[in-house]
C-alpha positions in Angstrom: 49.4 -48.3 53.3 45.7 -48.9 52.5 46.6 -51.8 50.3 48.7 -53.3 53.1 45.8 -52.8 55.6 47.8 -50.6 57.8 46.7 -47.6 59.7 48.6 -44.5 58.8 48.7 -40.8 59.4 49.8 -38.2 56.8 51.7 -35.0 57.3 52.0 -32.1 54.8 55.5 -31.2 55.9 58.4 -32.4 58.0 57.6 -30.2 60.9 54.0 -31.6 61.1 55.5 -35.1 60.8 57.8 -34.4 63.7 55.0 -32.9 65.8 52.6 -35.8 65.1 55.3 -38.3 66.0 56.3 -36.6 69.3 52.7 -36.4 70.5 52.4 -40.2 70.4 55.6 -42.0 69.4 54.3 -45.5 70.5 51.8 -45.4 67.6 54.5 -45.6 64.9 56.8 -48.4 63.9 57.7 -46.8 60.5 58.0 -43.3 59.2 58.0 -42.7 55.4 59.3 -39.3 54.4 60.3 -37.3 51.4 63.5 -35.4 51.5 62.1 -32.3 49.8 59.1 -31.0 51.9 58.0 -27.6 52.8 58.7 -26.0 56.2 61.1 -28.8 57.2 62.7 -31.3 54.9 62.9 -35.0 55.6 66.6 -35.0 56.7 66.0 -32.3 59.3 62.8 -34.0 60.5 64.7 -37.3 60.9 67.4 -35.6 62.9 64.9 -34.0 65.2 63.0 -37.3 65.6 66.3 -39.0 66.5 67.1 -36.3 69.1 63.6 -36.7 70.6 64.1 -40.5 70.8 67.4 -40.1 72.6 66.1 -37.6 75.1 63.0 -39.7 75.8 64.9 -43.0 75.8 62.6 -44.4 73.2 63.2 -47.3 70.8 64.4 -46.2 67.4 61.5 -46.0 64.9 62.4 -46.9 61.4 62.6 -43.9 59.1 62.6 -44.5 55.3 63.1 -41.8 52.7 61.2 -42.0 49.4 63.0 -39.7 47.0 63.8 -38.9 43.4 67.4 -37.9 44.5 69.8 -40.7 43.7 73.3 -39.3 44.3 75.6 -41.1 46.6 76.2 -37.9 48.5 72.5 -37.4 49.2 72.2 -41.0 50.4 75.1 -40.5 52.8 73.5 -37.3 54.1 70.3 -39.2 54.7 72.0 -41.9 56.7 73.9 -39.3 58.7 70.6 -37.5 59.5 69.2 -40.7 61.0 67.3 -42.0 58.0 67.6 -45.8 58.0 67.0 -46.6 54.3 66.5 -44.6 51.1 64.2 -45.8 48.3 64.1 -44.1 44.9 60.6 -43.1 43.6 58.5 -44.6 42.4 58.6 -47.4 44.8 56.9 -50.7 43.8 54.2 -52.1 46.0 56.1 -55.4 46.4 59.2 -53.4 47.7 57.0 -51.4 50.1 55.3 -54.5 51.3 58.7 -56.2 51.9 60.0 -53.1 53.7 57.0 -53.1 56.1 57.3 -56.9 56.7 61.1 -56.5 57.4 60.5 -53.7 59.9 57.7 -55.6 61.6 59.7 -58.8 61.8 62.6 -56.9 63.3 60.3 -55.5 66.0 59.0 -59.0 66.7 62.5 -60.3 67.1 63.4 -57.3 69.3 65.7 -55.8 66.7 63.9 -52.6 66.3 
């Protein structure tokens, strides 16, 4: 995110990510998560974020998983949990940059 000149906040686990998001959801337009994190994994964190957004009637924040898991089954579980896209690690800077641009452009057009 530094290379893209974006402000960001890191969390050490999915529960911390969920907590940080719920304290100030308007600060975030994109959440990058790993599926395999301590305390709470990325899929459960995404599910809880989606529940929070529904209850609070918030716009849907883009959630993207960065993972080493490539199975079709795992990708389907990600989508079912509320994750919007799955990228296999390592992600190239040009792909990350394109993702950020796509999400920001969608917000500008009112699609986010």
